[in-house]
N, C-alpha and C positions, 0 to 999 in steps of 0.2 A: 249203453253208449249213447242211445237216443231215447228221449221220452217226450212224446207229444201228449199233452194232458188237456182234454176237453177244449180243443181249439175250434173256434168259430170265426167265419169270415163271410161277410155279405158285401158284395160290390153294389154301388149305386143305391144305398139304403134309402128308403122313403120315397123312391121314384117308381115309375111304371117299369123301369129297366132293372129293378132290384133283382139280384141273383145271389142266392146262398150257395157259396162254393164249398165251404167246409162247415159241417153241421155237427159239432161236438165230436171232433176227430180224436181218437185215442190210439196210440201206437207206442210200443216199447221194443227196442232192438238191443239185443245183447252184444257184447264185444265180439266182433268177428262174424256176425250175421250177414248173410248175403241174401237180401230180400228182393224178389221181383214183384212188380206192381202192375196190375192190369185193370182195365175198366173202360166203359164206354165214353164217348165224347161228353165232356162236362161232368165227369164223375168226381173230379177234384184232384187228379193225379199230379199234374204240373203245378197246380195251386198249392198242394202240400209241399212240393220241393221249393217253391218260391217262398213259402212261409218259413221253412227251415233256413233258407239262404238269406232271408231278411229283405227280400224285394219289397215287402210290405209287412206291417205288424198285424197280428190277429186282433179281432174285436174282443175276444175273450180267450182265456186259456194260457198255457205256458208251454215253452219248448226248452228242454234241457239237453245239453251235450256233455257226456261224461260228468254229470253232476252239476255242471255250470248252467245257470239260468241265462239263456241268450236272448230271451224274449225282448228285453229293452235295448239290446245292442243294435247299432246301425249295421248295414250290410258290410261295410269295409272292415269292421272289427270282428265280424264272424268269419272272415276269410281264412284266418289262421287255423280254424277248426275244420274247414271244408275243402273238398276238391269237387269240381263239377265239370261234366262234359255235356254239351247241348246237342240237340238234334242236327242243327246246321253245322256242317264241317268247317264253315267259314268263321264260326265263333270260337272263342277260347284261345286263339293264337293271333300273333301279329303277322299278317300276310307278307309285309314288305321286309321283314327281318329274317335272318338266317335260322335254320333249325337249331344250331348251337346257341344262338342268342335267345331264342324262345325258351329253350331248356334252362339257360342261365337265369333268365328272369323268373321262371317258375321256382327255381332253387332258392332264389333270394326273397321270395314273397314272404312278407311279414317281418322282415329284418330291416334294420336301419341301414341306409345306404348313403354314401357321399357322392361326389361328382365323378370320381374315378370309375372307369369301366374296364375291367380286366377279367378274362376267363383264364383260370390257372391251368397249367399242364395236366394236373391231376383231374381237374374237372372235365377237361377235353377227353381224357381216357375213360372216365366214368360214363360220359354221355355216349361215346362210341360203343362201349360195351352194352349199354342199355338199348341203343338202337339196333345193335346186332341181334339182340334177343328177340326183336320183333320179326326177324326173318323177312324183311321187306327191302333189303339192300340199302337202307338209309344210313348205315354206318359209314359209307363212303361219300355221303352227300351232306356233311356237316354244315357246309357253307351255302347250300342251296336255299333259296327263298322258300318259305313255307307255302306261299301262294302258288307255287309251281307244282305242288304235290297233288296227287289224286285225292278224292274224298276219303277213301279208306286209309291212305297213308297219313292224311292230316288228322283223322280221328285217332289213329294209333299214337301219333305224336302228342295229341291233346290228352290222351289217356296217361301217357308217361308224365306229362306236365302236371296233371291233376293229382297224380299219386307219388310224385317225386319226394315230397316231404312227409309222406305217410300221414295223411289227414285223419282226424278222428272219424270223419264220415265222408264217404265218396258218393256223390249224387250223379246218376246217369239218367239223363232226361231223353229217352228214346234215341240214344246216341247212334243207333244203326238204322233208323227209319229212312234216312235219305240215301242209303247205300243199296247196291244190287245184292241179290241173295248170296253170291259167292263171297263178295267183299264183306258183307254183313257177318257171315259165318267166321271169317278170318278175324274180324275185329272182336267178335264175341269170344273166340278162342284166346285172343290176347287178353281180353278182359278177365276171363276166368283165371288165367295164369297170374296176372298182376294182383288180383284180389286175394288169391290163395297164398302166393308167396309172401305178400306183405301183411296178410291177415287183416285186410281192411273191412271195416263195417260198411256195408254198401246198400243203397237203395237204387234199384234199376227199374225205371218205367219202360215198358215195352208194349207195342200194339200186337205182338205176335204171341198167341197162346202157347204154341209149341216151344218157343224160346223161354217163355215164362216158366214152363214146366221143367225144361231141360237144364236150366241154369239156377244156381243159388241153392240154399238149404231151406228156404221158406218162400211162400207165395201168398200175396194178399190181393183180393179183388175189391175195388171201390165202387160205390154207387151213391149218388146224391150226397157227396161230401162225407161219407162214412165208409168204414171197412165192413164188408158184409161176408167175406170169406177169408179165412186165415188158416193155411195148412203148412205143415213143415215135416222134415225128416222123411221117414219111410212112407208116410201117407202121401206126401208130395211126389215122391219118386214113382209111385204106382198110378198117378193120375193120368187120365187121357183128356183130350179136349172135350169129349162128350161128358165125362165126369164133372169137369169144371163148369160146363154150361148148366148141368143139373144142380150143382151146388149153388150157383148164382141164382137160378130160378127159385130154388127152395128158400134161400135167405132173403131175397128181395121181393119175391112174389111177382117177378116180371121175367120175360124172356130177354136174354142178352141181345142187344140190337146193333152191335158194332160189327158190320160185315167184314171190315178190313181185318179185325182181330181173328174172326172165325176162319176166314179164307186164307190167311197168311200161312 
């Protein structure tokens, strides 16, 4: 479902501020893979997601989604393949619009639209049922402004919006990092259910090693723009944080230095 082939990216090339963010990155995801991504600051995690989303083009290499080479595509043309949830709960939704209006916009993404604006009765029933499945009481607040929701409620709505049309690939960019532990656990529970029920191929960046181990069927660790650890299946289920730190040290030749990830 996703192929990243020898992708390289250097920011500010030829200057004293030159920074190699991706250094020959290779990654293949099968249909339905749920991959958690962890690494220190500057490892290339968010840079990888931005490369997939088309925020910028790689200096070298290719990116394919479901066999289609999206490397030359501008960001807006890639949107039909992707769903994305950001770290900031304020991103990904229109704060001054109602919950139902946000969901309707997400439903219509990638389709031709005229000047008429109408939400059908069947749509309203569908959105109410989807919101009820979140178990956050939002099914009775269809007309509430999204900007009035809590961070956790907003991320849950954004998850629904990102997955509504069953994208080829769902990108989760530390989408629980700004939430308190209890709310984070609830959003991750919702994430697991949505990904499983819709069989969505998913890349989830997290700063929390325990979450990286507990969620998904595969885990990768990045270092200096490359993948240095890649575990899946039963091997991943048996991992501890100490095991993960050991694997990282063995593969990179360095101690893992992100205190936030270790202490979370």
